[in-house]
N, C-alpha and C positions, 0 to 999 in steps of 0.2 A: 039088609044090614049095610050101612055105609062104611063100616070099619075097614074093609079091604078095597074100597074104591079109591083110585088115585085122584088127588085134588091139586088144583093150581095153588102154588105157594103165595101168589099175589092176592087173588080174589076168593080163594077157597071153593071154587066151583068144581064139579066133577069133570075130569078130562073125558073127551069124546074121541072115538077112533075116527081118523081121517081115511078117506079112500086113497089108496096109493096104487094107481094102475101100472106104474113103471116097474114096480118090484113087489110081488105079493108076499114075500117072506118078511119084509121089513114092516114092523107095526109102528104106526105113528099115532100118537094121542096128543090132543091139543086142548087148550082152554077155549071155551066158547067165545070169550072176549079177546082171544088171540094174544094173551100175555106170555104164555108158556107153551113149550112143545117138548115132547119126550119121544124118542125113537128107540126101538129095540131091534138090534141087529143079531139075529140068531147064529150066524156064521161065526161071529166073534164073541157071542154071549155077553154083549155089552149094551148099556143104555147110553144115549147121548141126550143131554138136557140142554134146552135153549131158552133163555129168558129174553123176551123181545122188548126192546126199548123203543118208546114212541118219540 
């Protein structure tokens, strides 16, 4: 079910988890087309969203 999958607000593709070797606790998800990125910081219980401009 795609209901709970996070999607890019620009192209509506499902966000993929990026490998983050520097810090294993921070989860980074991004659009396959690189329009949008979303980071979860568990220490702060906060999301940071980034819309990339070309």
